[in-house]
N, C-alpha and C positions, 0 to 999 in steps of 0.2 A: 504494499499500500504506499502510495506517495504522500508527501506532505499536503499536496493540494487535495487529495481524496479525504485525508483526515479532517482538514478544515471544513469541507463540504459536509461530512458526516456530523461533525460537531455543530455546525450551523443548522442542519436540519433537526438535530435533536433538540436544540435550543428553541426552535420554532414550535415543535410539538409540546414542549414543556410549557412554554409561555402562552400557547393558544387557549387553553382553558382558563387561564387567569385573566386574559384580556376579554374573554366573553363575559366572565363574571363582573369585571370592572365596567364594561359597557352597559350591562343590564342595570347596574347600580347608578348609572349616569343618565339613563333615559327613561322615559315613560311612555305608555301607550295611551292615546287619546281616540275617543270615538268621534266620528264626523258623519253627518247625515249624507246619505248617498244621493245621487242625482235622481233616482226613482223616488226616494223619500221627499226630496225637494219638489219634484213635480207633483206628487200627491198633495203636499201641503199647499202649493200654489193653486192647484185645482180647487181645493176646498175653500181657500180664501177668495179666489175669483168667483166661485159659485155663490158664496155669501154676499159679496159685493154686488154681483149682477142681480141677485134676488131683491136687493134693496134699491136698485137703480143707480148704484154709485159707480163711478168711473175712476179707477185707481191704477197706480203702479205698485207691483209687489216685488220686492227684492229679498232673496234668500241667500244668506251668507254662511260660511263656516265659522267655527269659534274664534278664528283670528281676524274675521271681517272680509275674507276673500269671497267674491261672488260665486255661488253655486248655480243659481237659476234666477231668471228675471221675466216678468210678465208686465207689459204695458197695455192695459185695456184700451179699446178704441174710445176716444174722447178724453182720456186722462191728460191732465195738463202736462206740458213739457217739463215744468219745474219738478213735477212729481217723480221724475227719473232719478235725479240727483238726491232729492229729499228722501225717498224711500230707501235708497242705498246707504245714505248717511245715518238714518235712523237704525237700520239693521246693524250696521257696523258698530254703532254705539251700544246697542243692546247686547251684541255678541261679546264685545270686548270688556264691558262692565258686568256682564252676566246677570242683567236684570232688565226689567222693562224700561224703555226710554223715558217713560212718564216719571219714574222714580228720580231720574237725573233732572228732568225738567222741573219737577217739584223742588229739588235741591237748589237749582239756580233761583227759582222764584223766592225761596226762603232766604236767599242771600249768599249762597255758596258760589259766588261768581267765578271763583278759580276754575270751576268745571268748564266754563266757556272757553277757556284757553287751551283745553285738550285738543291737540291737532287732529283733524279729520273727524271729530265727534260732533254729533248734532243733538243737542239737548231739547228734543221736541217729542211729544207724545205721538205713538203710532208704531211702535215696535216691541216685540217680545222675544225672549230667548225660547228656544225649543230644547227641552230637557228629556233625557232618557236615563232612568235610574239615578236622578239627581245631578247628572253631568250635562253641561250645555254642549249640544251637538251641532247647533245652528242658531240662527235668529232670523226672524221675518220682520221686515220693515215695509210699511204701507204708506202711500201719500197720495192725496187727490181730494180728500174730503176734510172734515175737521179732525183734529188730533184724536178725539174720543172715538170717532167713527173709524178712523184709520186703525186704532188699537183694536177695535171689535174684529175687523177683518183679519188683522195679524193673528189674533187669538183663535179665530176659526181655523186658520192655516195650521197653527201650532198644534191645535187639538186633533188634527188629522193624522199626526205622526204617532204611531203605536209601537 
């Protein structure tokens, strides 16, 4: 056996010895999160749209993952152009704060004006988180009607996720 072969064997043995330890270390440094699937987002959007349509409301519906990235979007015919950005902003706010956007709007109204400076957040009623087993898996933001009406539509969508 040559010196080169000995080095290769020792290097391979070191890799096999360290491999289990690095897998354990990696597991200790990461976590698994649940995210609503596209099919789940479509189901929620359909329920929200059906509720809005039944009341004669024209809205935009944004569904985002827990970090605020868009999963699915619906803009009903007649929904105002402003509702596109507003529904997405409301959804992102609800997802990232893990609570209904109304709770944050109420906080601002009560004097917690520091919330207004949170970049990309929209402190307006009309979005709710979607939870599964206590974990936020998405959020639904709606815009086009009053804040309370938008929140009703969002809640209808969230309620469709089982």
